[in-house]
PQR file of N, CA, C, O and H, with PARSE charges and radii, in Angstrom:
ATOM      1  N   UNK A   1      13.827  -4.374  -7.679 -0.4000 1.5000
ATOM      2  CA  UNK A   1      13.766  -4.763  -6.281 -0.0000 2.0000
ATOM      3  C   UNK A   1      14.489  -3.756  -5.390  0.5500 1.7000
ATOM      4  O   UNK A   1      15.572  -3.259  -5.700 -0.5500 1.4000
ATOM      5  N   UNK A   2      13.833  -3.487  -4.272 -0.4000 1.5000
ATOM      6  CA  UNK A   2      14.414  -2.450  -3.328 -0.0000 2.0000
ATOM      7  C   UNK A   2      15.718  -3.012  -2.733  0.5500 1.7000
ATOM      8  O   UNK A   2      15.936  -4.223  -2.717 -0.5500 1.4000
ATOM      9  H   UNK A   2      12.953  -3.890  -4.019  0.4000 1.0000
ATOM     10  N   UNK A   3      16.577  -2.100  -2.245 -0.4000 1.5000
ATOM     11  CA  UNK A   3      17.815  -2.486  -1.589 -0.0000 2.0000
ATOM     12  C   UNK A   3      17.541  -3.193  -0.293  0.5500 1.7000
ATOM     13  O   UNK A   3      16.622  -2.808   0.429 -0.5500 1.4000
ATOM     14  H   UNK A   3      16.399  -1.116  -2.259  0.4000 1.0000
ATOM     15  N   UNK A   4      18.269  -4.167   0.016 -0.4000 1.5000
ATOM     16  CA  UNK A   4      18.111  -4.874   1.300 -0.0000 2.0000
ATOM     17  C   UNK A   4      18.942  -4.292   2.415  0.5500 1.7000
ATOM     18  O   UNK A   4      20.112  -3.954   2.234 -0.5500 1.4000
ATOM     19  H   UNK A   4      19.016  -4.480  -0.571  0.4000 1.0000
ATOM     20  N   UNK A   5      18.297  -4.177   3.612 -0.4000 1.5000
ATOM     21  CA  UNK A   5      18.929  -3.644   4.714 -0.0000 2.0000
ATOM     22  C   UNK A   5      18.800  -4.641   5.868  0.5500 1.7000
ATOM     23  O   UNK A   5      17.760  -5.286   6.007 -0.5500 1.4000
ATOM     24  H   UNK A   5      17.346  -4.451   3.759  0.4000 1.0000
ATOM     25  N   UNK A   6      19.823  -4.775   6.684 -0.4000 1.5000
ATOM     26  CA  UNK A   6      19.690  -5.584   7.863 -0.0000 2.0000
ATOM     27  C   UNK A   6      19.105  -4.781   8.994  0.5500 1.7000
ATOM     28  O   UNK A   6      19.490  -3.627   9.178 -0.5500 1.4000
ATOM     29  H   UNK A   6      20.667  -4.251   6.571  0.4000 1.0000
ATOM     30  N   UNK A   7      18.218  -5.323   9.738 -0.4000 1.5000
ATOM     31  CA  UNK A   7      17.501  -4.653  10.777 -0.0000 2.0000
ATOM     32  C   UNK A   7      17.234  -5.601  11.886  0.5500 1.7000
ATOM     33  O   UNK A   7      16.879  -6.745  11.601 -0.5500 1.4000
ATOM     34  H   UNK A   7      17.906  -6.261   9.589  0.4000 1.0000
ATOM     35  N   UNK A   8      17.369  -5.239  13.124 -0.4000 1.5000
ATOM     36  CA  UNK A   8      17.079  -6.122  14.249 -0.0000 2.0000
ATOM     37  C   UNK A   8      15.649  -5.740  14.792  0.5500 1.7000
ATOM     38  O   UNK A   8      15.389  -4.581  15.113 -0.5500 1.4000
ATOM     39  H   UNK A   8      17.657  -4.310  13.356  0.4000 1.0000
ATOM     40  N   UNK A   9      14.823  -6.666  14.872 -0.4000 1.5000
ATOM     41  CA  UNK A   9      13.455  -6.437  15.487 -0.0000 2.0000
ATOM     42  C   UNK A   9      13.280  -7.360  16.643  0.5500 1.7000
ATOM     43  O   UNK A   9      13.803  -8.474  16.667 -0.5500 1.4000
ATOM     44  H   UNK A   9      15.035  -7.608  14.611  0.4000 1.0000
ATOM     45  N   UNK A  10      12.547  -6.889  17.587 -0.4000 1.5000
ATOM     46  CA  UNK A  10      12.274  -7.652  18.787 -0.0000 2.0000
ATOM     47  C   UNK A  10      10.816  -7.994  18.879  0.5500 1.7000
ATOM     48  O   UNK A  10       9.956  -7.123  18.748 -0.5500 1.4000
ATOM     49  H   UNK A  10      12.122  -5.984  17.567  0.4000 1.0000
ATOM     50  N   UNK A  11      10.523  -9.291  19.109 -0.4000 1.5000
ATOM     51  CA  UNK A  11       9.145  -9.742  19.187 -0.0000 2.0000
ATOM     52  C   UNK A  11       8.952 -10.537  20.500  0.5500 1.7000
ATOM     53  O   UNK A  11       9.891 -11.158  20.997 -0.5500 1.4000
ATOM     54  H   UNK A  11      11.222  -9.998  19.216  0.4000 1.0000
ATOM     55  N   UNK A  12       7.772 -10.508  21.030 -0.4000 1.5000
ATOM     56  CA  UNK A  12       7.520 -11.404  22.193 -0.0000 2.0000
ATOM     57  C   UNK A  12       7.881 -12.821  21.739  0.5500 1.7000
ATOM     58  O   UNK A  12       7.783 -13.179  20.565 -0.5500 1.4000
ATOM     59  H   UNK A  12       7.009 -10.004  20.627  0.4000 1.0000
ATOM     60  N   UNK A  13       8.296 -13.591  22.714 -0.4000 1.5000
ATOM     61  CA  UNK A  13       8.746 -14.959  22.414 -0.0000 2.0000
ATOM     62  C   UNK A  13       7.666 -15.748  21.772  0.5500 1.7000
ATOM     63  O   UNK A  13       7.932 -16.412  20.770 -0.5500 1.4000
ATOM     64  H   UNK A  13       8.375 -13.300  23.668  0.4000 1.0000
ATOM     65  N   UNK A  14       6.434 -15.729  22.283 -0.4000 1.5000
ATOM     66  CA  UNK A  14       5.288 -16.437  21.764 -0.0000 2.0000
ATOM     67  C   UNK A  14       4.988 -16.074  20.315  0.5500 1.7000
ATOM     68  O   UNK A  14       4.719 -16.946  19.488 -0.5500 1.4000
ATOM     69  H   UNK A  14       6.218 -15.190  23.097  0.4000 1.0000
ATOM     70  N   UNK A  15       5.038 -14.747  20.011 -0.4000 1.5000
ATOM     71  CA  UNK A  15       4.766 -14.315  18.639 -0.0000 2.0000
ATOM     72  C   UNK A  15       5.865 -14.851  17.672  0.5500 1.7000
ATOM     73  O   UNK A  15       5.570 -15.293  16.562 -0.5500 1.4000
ATOM     74  H   UNK A  15       5.257 -14.039  20.682  0.4000 1.0000
ATOM     75  N   UNK A  16       7.142 -14.795  18.138 -0.4000 1.5000
ATOM     76  CA  UNK A  16       8.273 -15.291  17.287 -0.0000 2.0000
ATOM     77  C   UNK A  16       8.052 -16.769  17.037  0.5500 1.7000
ATOM     78  O   UNK A  16       8.197 -17.233  15.906 -0.5500 1.4000
ATOM     79  H   UNK A  16       7.382 -14.437  19.041  0.4000 1.0000
ATOM     80  N   UNK A  17       7.711 -17.499  18.047 -0.4000 1.5000
ATOM     81  CA  UNK A  17       7.519 -19.006  17.881 -0.0000 2.0000
ATOM     82  C   UNK A  17       6.436 -19.259  16.871  0.5500 1.7000
ATOM     83  O   UNK A  17       6.616 -20.086  15.977 -0.5500 1.4000
ATOM     84  H   UNK A  17       7.593 -17.123  18.966  0.4000 1.0000
ATOM     85  N   UNK A  18       5.276 -18.553  16.982 -0.4000 1.5000
ATOM     86  CA  UNK A  18       4.183 -18.694  16.064 -0.0000 2.0000
ATOM     87  C   UNK A  18       4.639 -18.356  14.607  0.5500 1.7000
ATOM     88  O   UNK A  18       4.245 -19.011  13.642 -0.5500 1.4000
ATOM     89  H   UNK A  18       5.130 -17.881  17.708  0.4000 1.0000
ATOM     90  N   UNK A  19       5.471 -17.321  14.507 -0.4000 1.5000
ATOM     91  CA  UNK A  19       5.896 -16.846  13.126 -0.0000 2.0000
ATOM     92  C   UNK A  19       6.857 -17.943  12.577  0.5500 1.7000
ATOM     93  O   UNK A  19       6.776 -18.265  11.392 -0.5500 1.4000
ATOM     94  H   UNK A  19       5.791 -16.789  15.290  0.4000 1.0000
ATOM     95  N   UNK A  20       7.727 -18.501  13.375 -0.4000 1.5000
ATOM     96  CA  UNK A  20       8.643 -19.526  13.018 -0.0000 2.0000
ATOM     97  C   UNK A  20       7.858 -20.764  12.507  0.5500 1.7000
ATOM     98  O   UNK A  20       8.214 -21.383  11.504 -0.5500 1.4000
ATOM     99  H   UNK A  20       7.793 -18.240  14.338  0.4000 1.0000
ATOM    100  N   UNK A  21       6.809 -21.079  13.222 -0.4000 1.5000
ATOM    101  CA  UNK A  21       6.006 -22.279  12.849 -0.0000 2.0000
ATOM    102  C   UNK A  21       5.306 -22.041  11.487  0.5500 1.7000
ATOM    103  O   UNK A  21       5.195 -22.959  10.674 -0.5500 1.4000
ATOM    104  H   UNK A  21       6.520 -20.575  14.036  0.4000 1.0000
ATOM    105  N   UNK A  22       4.840 -20.798  11.254 -0.4000 1.5000
ATOM    106  CA  UNK A  22       4.143 -20.531  10.013 -0.0000 2.0000
ATOM    107  C   UNK A  22       5.162 -20.530   8.925  0.5500 1.7000
ATOM    108  O   UNK A  22       4.885 -21.072   7.855 -0.5500 1.4000
ATOM    109  H   UNK A  22       4.931 -20.053  11.914  0.4000 1.0000
ATOM    110  N   UNK A  23       6.361 -19.942   9.122 -0.4000 1.5000
ATOM    111  CA  UNK A  23       7.375 -19.997   8.138 -0.0000 2.0000
ATOM    112  C   UNK A  23       7.674 -21.431   7.720  0.5500 1.7000
ATOM    113  O   UNK A  23       7.752 -21.740   6.531 -0.5500 1.4000
ATOM    114  H   UNK A  23       6.585 -19.502   9.991  0.4000 1.0000
ATOM    115  N   UNK A  24       7.836 -22.284   8.689 -0.4000 1.5000
ATOM    116  CA  UNK A  24       8.153 -23.730   8.437 -0.0000 2.0000
ATOM    117  C   UNK A  24       7.007 -24.370   7.662  0.5500 1.7000
ATOM    118  O   UNK A  24       7.235 -25.122   6.715 -0.5500 1.4000
ATOM    119  H   UNK A  24       7.772 -22.033   9.655  0.4000 1.0000
ATOM    120  N   UNK A  25       5.709 -24.052   8.087 -0.4000 1.5000
ATOM    121  CA  UNK A  25       4.575 -24.670   7.459 -0.0000 2.0000
ATOM    122  C   UNK A  25       4.580 -24.312   5.914  0.5500 1.7000
ATOM    123  O   UNK A  25       4.349 -25.144   5.037 -0.5500 1.4000
ATOM    124  H   UNK A  25       5.523 -23.440   8.856  0.4000 1.0000
ATOM    125  N   UNK A  26       4.855 -23.046   5.697 -0.4000 1.5000
ATOM    126  CA  UNK A  26       4.781 -22.532   4.282 -0.0000 2.0000
ATOM    127  C   UNK A  26       6.162 -22.723   3.538  0.5500 1.7000
ATOM    128  O   UNK A  26       6.295 -22.393   2.359 -0.5500 1.4000
ATOM    129  H   UNK A  26       5.042 -22.370   6.409  0.4000 1.0000
ATOM    130  N   UNK A  27       7.143 -23.251   4.259 -0.4000 1.5000
ATOM    131  CA  UNK A  27       8.513 -23.415   3.653 -0.0000 2.0000
ATOM    132  C   UNK A  27       9.019 -22.100   3.117  0.5500 1.7000
ATOM    133  O   UNK A  27       9.486 -22.007   1.982 -0.5500 1.4000
ATOM    134  H   UNK A  27       7.035 -23.519   5.217  0.4000 1.0000
ATOM    135  N   UNK A  28       8.914 -21.032   3.993 -0.4000 1.5000
ATOM    136  CA  UNK A  28       9.272 -19.723   3.687 -0.0000 2.0000
ATOM    137  C   UNK A  28      10.254 -19.165   4.719  0.5500 1.7000
ATOM    138  O   UNK A  28      10.393 -19.770   5.782 -0.5500 1.4000
ATOM    139  H   UNK A  28       8.535 -21.107   4.915  0.4000 1.0000
ATOM    140  N   UNK A  29      10.934 -18.063   4.472 -0.4000 1.5000
ATOM    141  CA  UNK A  29      11.787 -17.506   5.524 -0.0000 2.0000
ATOM    142  C   UNK A  29      10.957 -16.636   6.491  0.5500 1.7000
ATOM    143  O   UNK A  29       9.827 -16.252   6.189 -0.5500 1.4000
ATOM    144  H   UNK A  29      10.822 -17.572   3.608  0.4000 1.0000
ATOM    145  N   UNK A  30      11.505 -16.360   7.570 -0.4000 1.5000
ATOM    146  CA  UNK A  30      10.858 -15.439   8.555 -0.0000 2.0000
ATOM    147  C   UNK A  30      10.666 -14.051   7.884  0.5500 1.7000
ATOM    148  O   UNK A  30       9.638 -13.392   8.040 -0.5500 1.4000
ATOM    149  H   UNK A  30      12.423 -16.672   7.816  0.4000 1.0000
ATOM    150  N   UNK A  31      11.697 -13.657   7.144 -0.4000 1.5000
ATOM    151  CA  UNK A  31      11.629 -12.356   6.407 -0.0000 2.0000
ATOM    152  C   UNK A  31      10.439 -12.282   5.524  0.5500 1.7000
ATOM    153  O   UNK A  31       9.706 -11.293   5.529 -0.5500 1.4000
ATOM    154  H   UNK A  31      12.532 -14.192   7.017  0.4000 1.0000
ATOM    155  N   UNK A  32      10.227 -13.368   4.726 -0.4000 1.5000
ATOM    156  CA  UNK A  32       9.154 -13.415   3.774 -0.0000 2.0000
ATOM    157  C   UNK A  32       7.746 -13.272   4.525  0.5500 1.7000
ATOM    158  O   UNK A  32       6.839 -12.539   4.131 -0.5500 1.4000
ATOM    159  H   UNK A  32      10.823 -14.171   4.722  0.4000 1.0000
ATOM    160  N   UNK A  33       7.703 -14.072   5.652 -0.4000 1.5000
ATOM    161  CA  UNK A  33       6.422 -14.084   6.378 -0.0000 2.0000
ATOM    162  C   UNK A  33       6.108 -12.665   6.931  0.5500 1.7000
ATOM    163  O   UNK A  33       4.993 -12.164   6.788 -0.5500 1.4000
ATOM    164  H   UNK A  33       8.440 -14.667   5.971  0.4000 1.0000
ATOM    165  N   UNK A  34       7.143 -12.028   7.575 -0.4000 1.5000
ATOM    166  CA  UNK A  34       6.919 -10.669   8.087 -0.0000 2.0000
ATOM    167  C   UNK A  34       6.610  -9.645   6.955  0.5500 1.7000
ATOM    168  O   UNK A  34       5.750  -8.784   7.139 -0.5500 1.4000
ATOM    169  H   UNK A  34       8.049 -12.435   7.691  0.4000 1.0000
ATOM    170  N   UNK A  35       7.267  -9.724   5.847 -0.4000 1.5000
ATOM    171  CA  UNK A  35       7.066  -8.750   4.784 -0.0000 2.0000
ATOM    172  C   UNK A  35       5.646  -8.945   4.262  0.5500 1.7000
ATOM    173  O   UNK A  35       4.906  -7.983   4.054 -0.5500 1.4000
ATOM    174  H   UNK A  35       7.966 -10.424   5.698  0.4000 1.0000
ATOM    175  N   UNK A  36       5.282 -10.215   4.054 -0.4000 1.5000
ATOM    176  CA  UNK A  36       3.894 -10.488   3.508 -0.0000 2.0000
ATOM    177  C   UNK A  36       2.825 -10.123   4.490  0.5500 1.7000
ATOM    178  O   UNK A  36       1.780  -9.613   4.085 -0.5500 1.4000
ATOM    179  H   UNK A  36       5.883 -10.996   4.223  0.4000 1.0000
ATOM    180  N   UNK A  37       3.035 -10.363   5.781 -0.4000 1.5000
ATOM    181  CA  UNK A  37       2.100  -9.925   6.783 -0.0000 2.0000
ATOM    182  C   UNK A  37       1.897  -8.375   6.740  0.5500 1.7000
ATOM    183  O   UNK A  37       0.776  -7.879   6.854 -0.5500 1.4000
ATOM    184  H   UNK A  37       3.883 -10.777   6.110  0.4000 1.0000
ATOM    185  N   UNK A  38       2.968  -7.675   6.579 -0.4000 1.5000
ATOM    186  CA  UNK A  38       2.867  -6.212   6.537 -0.0000 2.0000
ATOM    187  C   UNK A  38       2.114  -5.799   5.356  0.5500 1.7000
ATOM    188  O   UNK A  38       1.212  -4.967   5.455 -0.5500 1.4000
ATOM    189  H   UNK A  38       3.879  -8.078   6.486  0.4000 1.0000
ATOM    190  N   UNK A  39       2.457  -6.372   4.168 -0.4000 1.5000
ATOM    191  CA  UNK A  39       1.757  -5.977   2.905 -0.0000 2.0000
ATOM    192  C   UNK A  39       0.307  -6.227   3.032  0.5500 1.7000
ATOM    193  O   UNK A  39      -0.479  -5.412   2.549 -0.5500 1.4000
ATOM    194  H   UNK A  39       3.190  -7.047   4.087  0.4000 1.0000
ATOM    195  N   UNK A  40      -0.123  -7.308   3.655 -0.4000 1.5000
ATOM    196  CA  UNK A  40      -1.524  -7.594   3.761 -0.0000 2.0000
ATOM    197  C   UNK A  40      -2.230  -6.769   4.746  0.5500 1.7000
ATOM    198  O   UNK A  40      -3.442  -6.595   4.627 -0.5500 1.4000
ATOM    199  H   UNK A  40       0.515  -7.970   4.047  0.4000 1.0000
ATOM    200  N   UNK A  41      -1.523  -6.213   5.772 -0.4000 1.5000
ATOM    201  CA  UNK A  41      -2.249  -5.481   6.832 -0.0000 2.0000
ATOM    202  C   UNK A  41      -2.022  -4.074   6.806  0.5500 1.7000
ATOM    203  O   UNK A  41      -2.662  -3.390   7.605 -0.5500 1.4000
ATOM    204  H   UNK A  41      -0.537  -6.354   5.869  0.4000 1.0000
ATOM    205  N   UNK A  42      -1.139  -3.469   5.948 -0.4000 1.5000
ATOM    206  CA  UNK A  42      -0.765  -2.101   6.109 -0.0000 2.0000
ATOM    207  C   UNK A  42      -2.001  -1.184   5.856  0.5500 1.7000
ATOM    208  O   UNK A  42      -2.088  -0.171   6.550 -0.5500 1.4000
ATOM    209  H   UNK A  42      -0.620  -4.025   5.299  0.4000 1.0000
ATOM    210  N   UNK A  43      -2.946  -1.436   4.948 -0.4000 1.5000
ATOM    211  CA  UNK A  43      -4.129  -0.599   4.755 -0.0000 2.0000
ATOM    212  C   UNK A  43      -4.949  -0.575   6.060  0.5500 1.7000
ATOM    213  O   UNK A  43      -5.470   0.466   6.461 -0.5500 1.4000
ATOM    214  H   UNK A  43      -2.876  -2.259   4.384  0.4000 1.0000
ATOM    215  N   UNK A  44      -5.043  -1.661   6.663 -0.4000 1.5000
ATOM    216  CA  UNK A  44      -5.864  -1.709   7.931 -0.0000 2.0000
ATOM    217  C   UNK A  44      -5.166  -0.896   9.010  0.5500 1.7000
ATOM    218  O   UNK A  44      -5.825  -0.179   9.764 -0.5500 1.4000
ATOM    219  H   UNK A  44      -4.620  -2.506   6.337  0.4000 1.0000
ATOM    220  N   UNK A  45      -3.746  -1.004   9.103 -0.4000 1.5000
ATOM    221  CA  UNK A  45      -3.041  -0.271  10.061 -0.0000 2.0000
ATOM    222  C   UNK A  45      -3.109   1.197   9.900  0.5500 1.7000
ATOM    223  O   UNK A  45      -3.073   1.928  10.889 -0.5500 1.4000
ATOM    224  H   UNK A  45      -3.211  -1.586   8.490  0.4000 1.0000
ATOM    225  N   UNK A  46      -3.212   1.685   8.631 -0.4000 1.5000
ATOM    226  CA  UNK A  46      -3.371   3.139   8.442 -0.0000 2.0000
ATOM    227  C   UNK A  46      -4.644   3.622   8.997  0.5500 1.7000
ATOM    228  O   UNK A  46      -4.764   4.824   9.238 -0.5500 1.4000
ATOM    229  H   UNK A  46      -3.241   1.091   7.827  0.4000 1.0000
ATOM    230  N   UNK A  47      -5.604   2.802   9.221 -0.4000 1.5000
ATOM    231  CA  UNK A  47      -6.876   3.279   9.811 -0.0000 2.0000
ATOM    232  C   UNK A  47      -6.796   3.582  11.336  0.5500 1.7000
ATOM    233  O   UNK A  47      -7.673   4.255  11.878 -0.5500 1.4000
ATOM    234  H   UNK A  47      -5.506   1.826   9.025  0.4000 1.0000
ATOM    235  N   UNK A  48      -5.763   3.092  12.003 -0.4000 1.5000
ATOM    236  CA  UNK A  48      -5.533   3.319  13.401 -0.0000 2.0000
ATOM    237  C   UNK A  48      -5.061   4.740  13.604  0.5500 1.7000
ATOM    238  O   UNK A  48      -4.236   5.227  12.831 -0.5500 1.4000
ATOM    239  H   UNK A  48      -5.051   2.545  11.563  0.4000 1.0000
ATOM    240  N   UNK A  49      -5.576   5.445  14.656 -0.4000 1.5000
ATOM    241  CA  UNK A  49      -5.085   6.835  14.853 -0.0000 2.0000
ATOM    242  C   UNK A  49      -3.622   6.812  15.342  0.5500 1.7000
ATOM    243  O   UNK A  49      -3.202   5.872  16.016 -0.5500 1.4000
ATOM    244  H   UNK A  49      -6.247   5.050  15.284  0.4000 1.0000
ATOM    245  N   UNK A  50      -2.849   7.869  14.990 -0.4000 1.5000
ATOM    246  CA  UNK A  50      -1.514   7.959  15.545 -0.0000 2.0000
ATOM    247  C   UNK A  50      -1.488   8.410  16.936  0.5500 1.7000
ATOM    248  O   UNK A  50      -2.509   8.914  17.403 -0.5500 1.4000
ATOM    249  H   UNK A  50      -3.190   8.633  14.443  0.4000 1.0000
ATOM    250  N   UNK A  51      -0.424   8.284  17.655 -0.4000 1.5000
ATOM    251  CA  UNK A  51      -0.373   8.672  19.014 -0.0000 2.0000
ATOM    252  C   UNK A  51      -0.553  10.245  19.000  0.5500 1.7000
ATOM    253  O   UNK A  51      -1.229  10.789  19.874 -0.5500 1.4000
ATOM    254  H   UNK A  51       0.406   7.875  17.275  0.4000 1.0000
ATOM    255  N   UNK A  52       0.031  10.926  18.047 -0.4000 1.5000
ATOM    256  CA  UNK A  52      -0.195  12.438  18.061 -0.0000 2.0000
ATOM    257  C   UNK A  52      -1.707  12.772  17.846  0.5500 1.7000
ATOM    258  O   UNK A  52      -2.177  13.740  18.444 -0.5500 1.4000
ATOM    259  H   UNK A  52       0.580  10.484  17.338  0.4000 1.0000
ATOM    260  N   UNK A  53      -2.436  12.067  17.076 -0.4000 1.5000
ATOM    261  CA  UNK A  53      -3.793  12.272  16.958 -0.0000 2.0000
ATOM    262  C   UNK A  53      -4.581  12.002  18.263  0.5500 1.7000
ATOM    263  O   UNK A  53      -5.511  12.723  18.624 -0.5500 1.4000
ATOM    264  H   UNK A  53      -2.054  11.281  16.590  0.4000 1.0000
ATOM    265  N   UNK A  54      -4.181  10.996  18.897 -0.4000 1.5000
ATOM    266  CA  UNK A  54      -4.872  10.711  20.221 -0.0000 2.0000
ATOM    267  C   UNK A  54      -4.477  11.820  21.257  0.5500 1.7000
ATOM    268  O   UNK A  54      -5.345  12.230  22.029 -0.5500 1.4000
ATOM    269  H   UNK A  54      -3.425  10.410  18.604  0.4000 1.0000
ATOM    270  N   UNK A  55      -3.274  12.295  21.303 -0.4000 1.5000
ATOM    271  CA  UNK A  55      -2.817  13.298  22.243 -0.0000 2.0000
ATOM    272  C   UNK A  55      -3.582  14.574  21.928  0.5500 1.7000
ATOM    273  O   UNK A  55      -4.034  15.273  22.835 -0.5500 1.4000
ATOM    274  H   UNK A  55      -2.569  11.962  20.676  0.4000 1.0000
ATOM    275  N   UNK A  56      -3.731  14.886  20.609 -0.4000 1.5000
ATOM    276  CA  UNK A  56      -4.408  16.154  20.202 -0.0000 2.0000
ATOM    277  C   UNK A  56      -5.805  16.149  20.628  0.5500 1.7000
ATOM    278  O   UNK A  56      -6.341  17.182  21.029 -0.5500 1.4000
ATOM    279  H   UNK A  56      -3.364  14.319  19.872  0.4000 1.0000
ATOM    280  N   UNK A  57      -6.464  14.949  20.553 -0.4000 1.5000
ATOM    281  CA  UNK A  57      -7.910  14.903  20.975 -0.0000 2.0000
ATOM    282  C   UNK A  57      -7.977  15.116  22.458  0.5500 1.7000
ATOM    283  O   UNK A  57      -8.882  15.813  22.915 -0.5500 1.4000
ATOM    284  H   UNK A  57      -6.029  14.110  20.226  0.4000 1.0000
ATOM    285  N   UNK A  58      -7.074  14.560  23.248 -0.4000 1.5000
ATOM    286  CA  UNK A  58      -7.134  14.786  24.692 -0.0000 2.0000
ATOM    287  C   UNK A  58      -6.880  16.235  25.066  0.5500 1.7000
ATOM    288  O   UNK A  58      -7.556  16.782  25.937 -0.5500 1.4000
ATOM    289  H   UNK A  58      -6.338  13.993  22.876  0.4000 1.0000
ATOM    290  N   UNK A  59      -5.872  16.881  24.387 -0.4000 1.5000
ATOM    291  CA  UNK A  59      -5.633  18.272  24.658 -0.0000 2.0000
ATOM    292  C   UNK A  59      -6.835  19.135  24.279  0.5500 1.7000
ATOM    293  O   UNK A  59      -7.162  20.056  25.027 -0.5500 1.4000
ATOM    294  H   UNK A  59      -5.324  16.437  23.679  0.4000 1.0000
ATOM    295  N   UNK A  60      -7.516  18.881  23.144 -0.4000 1.5000
ATOM    296  CA  UNK A  60      -8.725  19.574  22.796 -0.0000 2.0000
ATOM    297  C   UNK A  60      -9.886  19.409  23.774  0.5500 1.7000
ATOM    298  O   UNK A  60     -10.657  20.344  23.990 -0.5500 1.4000
ATOM    299  H   UNK A  60      -7.250  18.132  22.537  0.4000 1.0000
ATOM    300  N   UNK A  61     -10.004  18.276  24.337 -0.4000 1.5000
ATOM    301  CA  UNK A  61     -11.045  17.988  25.346 -0.0000 2.0000
ATOM    302  C   UNK A  61     -10.733  18.699  26.647  0.5500 1.7000
ATOM    303  O   UNK A  61     -11.657  19.132  27.335 -0.5500 1.4000
ATOM    304  H   UNK A  61      -9.377  17.516  24.162  0.4000 1.0000
ATOM    305  N   UNK A  62      -9.450  18.839  27.017 -0.4000 1.5000
ATOM    306  CA  UNK A  62      -9.107  19.525  28.250 -0.0000 2.0000
ATOM    307  C   UNK A  62      -9.366  21.004  28.105  0.5500 1.7000
ATOM    308  O   UNK A  62      -9.814  21.644  29.056 -0.5500 1.4000
ATOM    309  H   UNK A  62      -8.699  18.488  26.458  0.4000 1.0000
ATOM    310  N   UNK A  63      -9.085  21.593  26.883 -0.4000 1.5000
ATOM    311  CA  UNK A  63      -9.253  23.006  26.722 -0.0000 2.0000
ATOM    312  C   UNK A  63     -10.753  23.369  26.731  0.5500 1.7000
ATOM    313  O   UNK A  63     -11.110  24.462  27.173 -0.5500 1.4000
ATOM    314  H   UNK A  63      -8.722  21.073  26.111  0.4000 1.0000
ATOM    315  N   UNK A  64     -11.639  22.468  26.250 -0.4000 1.5000
ATOM    316  CA  UNK A  64     -13.064  22.751  26.175 -0.0000 2.0000
ATOM    317  C   UNK A  64     -13.644  22.609  27.644  0.5500 1.7000
ATOM    318  O   UNK A  64     -14.506  23.395  28.037 -0.5500 1.4000
ATOM    319  H   UNK A  64     -11.349  21.581  25.891  0.4000 1.0000
ATOM    320  N   UNK A  65     -13.175  21.634  28.413 -0.4000 1.5000
ATOM    321  CA  UNK A  65     -13.761  21.419  29.706 -0.0000 2.0000
ATOM    322  C   UNK A  65     -13.153  22.275  30.724  0.5500 1.7000
ATOM    323  O   UNK A  65     -13.540  22.217  31.891 -0.5500 1.4000
ATOM    324  H   UNK A  65     -12.475  20.996  28.094  0.4000 1.0000
TER
END
């Protein structure tokens, strides 16, 4: 198992409340819910372009035009 680190994350209040409700529904910790959500969504997140990729595309378009 990987080493555990303490980290502070900030969520919009509505999102945090939804996450707390889901954690209670599943009788799981908030940490477990967030970690599982990340594991389930990370492949999809990798399909999104990075900010650098978006900026590079804009710069290329300006040079052409």
